[in-house]
C-alpha positions in Angstrom: -5.9 3.9 -20.3 -5.3 7.6 -19.6 -3.0 9.2 -16.9 -4.4 10.0 -13.5 -3.8 11.7 -10.3 -2.5 9.4 -6.8 -2.0 10.9 -3.5 0.4 9.1 -0.6 -1.1 10.3 2.8 2.1 10.6 4.8 0.4 10.7 8.3 0.2 9.8 11.7 -2.1 7.5 13.2 -3.7 7.8 16.4 -3.2 4.3 18.3 -6.9 2.6 19.3 -8.8 5.6 18.5 -10.7 3.8 15.3 -13.2 6.6 15.1 -10.9 9.4 14.7 -9.0 7.7 12.1 -11.2 7.1 10.3 -12.6 10.9 10.2 -9.3 12.1 9.2 -9.3 9.8 6.5 -12.7 10.3 5.1 -11.7 14.6 5.1 -8.5 13.3 3.2 -10.6 11.6 0.7 -12.0 14.8 0.0 -9.6 16.9 -0.2 -7.6 14.5 -2.7 -10.9 14.4 -5.2 -10.3 18.1 -4.7 -7.4 17.8 -6.4 -8.2 15.9 -9.2 -7.1 12.6 -7.7 -8.8 8.9 -8.5 -6.5 7.2 -6.0 -5.8 7.4 -2.5 -3.2 5.9 -0.1 -3.0 5.9 3.2 -0.1 3.5 5.7 -0.1 0.3 7.1 -2.5 -0.6 9.8 -4.3 3.1 9.2 -7.3 2.7 10.8 -6.4 1.2 14.3 -2.8 2.1 15.3 0.2 -0.8 14.6 1.0 -1.0 18.0 -2.4 -2.3 19.9 -2.0 -5.9 20.2 -3.6 -5.6 23.8 -6.9 -4.7 22.1 -6.0 -6.4 18.7 -9.0 -9.2 18.6 -11.5 -5.9 19.8 -10.5 -3.2 16.7 -9.9 -5.7 14.0 -13.1 -5.2 11.7 -14.6 -7.3 8.9 -15.1 -6.7 5.5 -18.5 -5.9 5.8 -17.3 -3.7 9.1 -18.9 -0.6 9.8 -15.5 1.0 9.1 -15.1 -0.5 5.8 -18.6 0.5 4.8 -18.0 3.9 5.7 -14.7 4.4 3.1 -16.6 2.2 0.5 -19.6 4.9 0.7 -17.3 7.3 0.3 -15.0 5.9 -2.5 -18.5 5.8 -4.2 -19.7 9.3 -3.8 -16.0 10.6 -4.5 -15.6 8.3 -7.4 -11.9 7.9 -5.7 -10.3 4.7 -4.9 -8.5 4.2 -1.4 -5.9 2.1 -0.5 -6.0 1.6 3.1 -4.4 -0.4 6.0 -6.4 -2.0 9.2 -6.3 -5.4 11.3 -8.4 -7.9 9.3 -10.7 -10.1 11.4 -11.0 -13.5 10.4 -14.1 -14.9 9.8 -13.3 -18.4 11.9 -12.1 -16.6 14.5 -7.9 -16.9 14.1 -5.7 -14.5 14.2 -6.4 -11.3 12.2 -4.4 -10.2 8.9 -2.3 -7.4 9.1 -4.1 -6.4 5.2 -4.1 -3.9 3.0 -7.8 -3.2 1.0 -8.2 -1.7 -2.6 -11.1 0.2 -2.8 -12.5 0.9 -5.8 -14.0 4.0 -7.5 -17.5 2.5 -7.3 -16.9 1.5 -4.0 -16.3 -2.7 -4.9 -13.6 -4.3 -2.8 -11.3 -6.0 -6.2 -7.8 -7.0 -4.2 -7.5 -7.4 -0.2 -3.5 -7.9 0.4 -2.5 -9.6 3.7 1.0 -8.9 5.0 3.0 -12.5 3.8 6.2 -11.8 5.6 6.2 -11.3 9.2 8.9 -8.8 10.7 9.7 -8.6 14.3 7.2 -11.4 16.2 4.6 -9.6 14.1 3.8 -13.5 14.0 3.0 -13.5 16.7 -0.3 -11.0 16.2 -1.3 -11.8 12.7 -2.1 -14.5 10.3 0.7 -14.6 7.7 -1.4 -14.3 4.5 -1.2 -17.0 1.5 -1.0 -15.6 -1.5 0.3 -13.2 -3.4 -2.0 -12.1 -6.3 -2.5 -8.8 -8.7 -6.4 -7.6 -9.1 -7.9 -5.8 -12.3 -8.8 -2.6 -11.2 -10.7 0.7 -12.8 -6.9 1.9 -12.7 -5.7 -0.8 -14.1 -3.8 -4.1 -12.5 -2.7 -3.5 -9.4 -0.1 -5.6 -6.8 -0.5 -4.3 -2.7 2.4 -5.1 -0.3 2.8 -4.5 3.5 6.0 -2.9 4.5 8.4 -6.0 4.9 6.1 -7.5 2.0 8.3 -5.1 -0.4 11.3 -5.9 1.2 11.8 -9.5 -0.6 12.4 -9.0 -4.4 10.6 -12.3 -4.9 6.9 -10.8 -3.9 7.0 -7.8 -6.2 8.4 -10.2 -9.3 5.6 -12.3 -8.4 2.8 -9.5 -8.5 4.6 -8.1 -12.1 4.4 -11.9 -13.5 0.7 -11.7 -12.4 0.3 -8.8 -14.6 0.9 -6.0 -12.0 1.2 -2.8 -13.7 1.2 -0.6 -10.5 2.4 -1.5 -7.2 1.7 0.2 -4.2 3.4 -0.6 -0.8 1.9 0.9 2.8 4.5 0.8 5.8 5.1 1.6 9.6 8.3 1.7 8.9 10.6 2.9 11.9 13.9 3.9 13.0 16.7 2.9 12.1 15.6 1.8 8.5 15.2 5.2 7.1 17.7 4.1 4.0 15.6 0.8 3.3 12.2 1.3 1.8 13.1 4.4 -1.2 15.7 2.1 -2.4 13.4 -0.9 -2.4 10.7 0.9 -4.2 12.7 2.4 -6.8 14.4 -0.8 -7.3 10.8 -2.6 -7.8 9.9 0.2 -10.2 13.1 -0.5 -12.4 13.4 -4.4 -12.3 9.5 -4.9 -12.9 9.0 -1.7 -15.4 6.3 -0.4 -13.3 4.7 2.6 -11.5 5.5 2.2 -7.3 3.6 4.0 -5.2 5.2 4.1 -1.2 3.1 5.4 2.0 4.9 5.7 5.5 3.8 7.2 8.6 5.5 10.0 10.5 5.7 10.1 14.3 5.9 8.5 17.4 4.3 5.3 18.9 5.7 4.2 21.8 8.6 2.7 21.2 9.0 3.5 17.8 9.9 6.5 15.9 8.4 6.7 12.2 10.5 7.8 9.5 8.3 9.2 6.8 10.0 9.1 3.0 7.1 8.2 1.2 8.0 8.2 -2.3 6.8 7.8 -6.0 8.5 6.2 -9.0 7.5 5.5 -12.4 8.8 2.4 -14.4 12.3 3.9 -15.1 13.2 4.5 -11.7 12.3 8.1 -12.3 11.6 10.4 -9.2 7.9 11.2 -9.1 8.0 12.4 -5.9 9.9 12.2 -2.5 8.9 13.2 1.6 11.2 13.9 4.1 11.7 11.9 7.3 9.5 13.8 10.0 6.4 15.6 8.4 2.6 15.0 7.5 2.5 15.8 3.7 0.5 14.6 0.9 2.6 13.7 -2.3 0.3 14.2 -5.6 1.4 12.4 -8.6 0.7 11.4 -12.1 0.8 7.9 -13.1 1.1 7.5 -17.1 0.4 3.7 -18.2 2.0 5.3 -21.7 5.5 5.7 -19.8 5.4 2.4 -19.1 4.8 1.3 -22.6 7.5 3.3 -23.3 10.3 2.0 -21.3 9.2 -1.6 -22.1 9.7 -0.9 -25.9 13.6 -0.6 -24.8 13.9 -2.7 -21.8 11.8 -5.7 -20.5 13.6 -7.8 -17.8 10.2 -9.9 -17.5 10.7 -11.0 -21.0 14.4 -11.5 -20.6 14.4 -13.7 -17.7 15.6 -17.5 -17.8 14.0 -19.0 -15.0 14.8 -22.3 -15.9 17.8 -21.3 -14.4 16.8 -19.9 -11.1 16.8 -21.7 -7.9 13.5 -22.7 -6.8 14.2 -22.7 -3.0 
């Protein structure tokens, strides 16, 4: 597969303003495509904002909902894949999931990741995801992680063992945890020999100050892009599958594993 360009949108999200956030996402998609991008990432719960517990049930949306339909239509129009966070409604009326959607360049949705590891009482609001699966896309096999998921090496390793060639993590990471995610994402790239793309918020939302530091790393941990802690910005990076193949020729951790020695719990 040839190299492709990805845009990582480090931005604010306006709580409760689903229409406004959607409008900004659609405009960002147009800008990304003008830069030649094939993939764009937005943060965790970007569509609605993160701290929306009092209206979560109202703002949660199913896969067939109007906002998702608008994103899918624009993705098809632009030929641009999208990773975006939102509260995904449960068709059976249970708690929504804190989810990431992967919308492919043809408007299909080959993958949905529901946050599996709950942080800071999130289990009171969200139903945790029950599986970790990679999925095939027009840009290769992809694994998605939602914020705290990426702080557990087992999550990324499970996705890599399921064939993921690219790991995307979208977050609402806040002070005082500035130093965590860039370190984890670089380590996840190196230990699984995959490209990693990380997208986080900036700005303030009630008691949270989001700490930015969106970034991207190649399969050897080489820095492709890193951002600061406060500014809205768009990182534009090149993902080259040939780079992964070159690294694997010299260092392949997955092939050298000894799972019969590892504890299962």
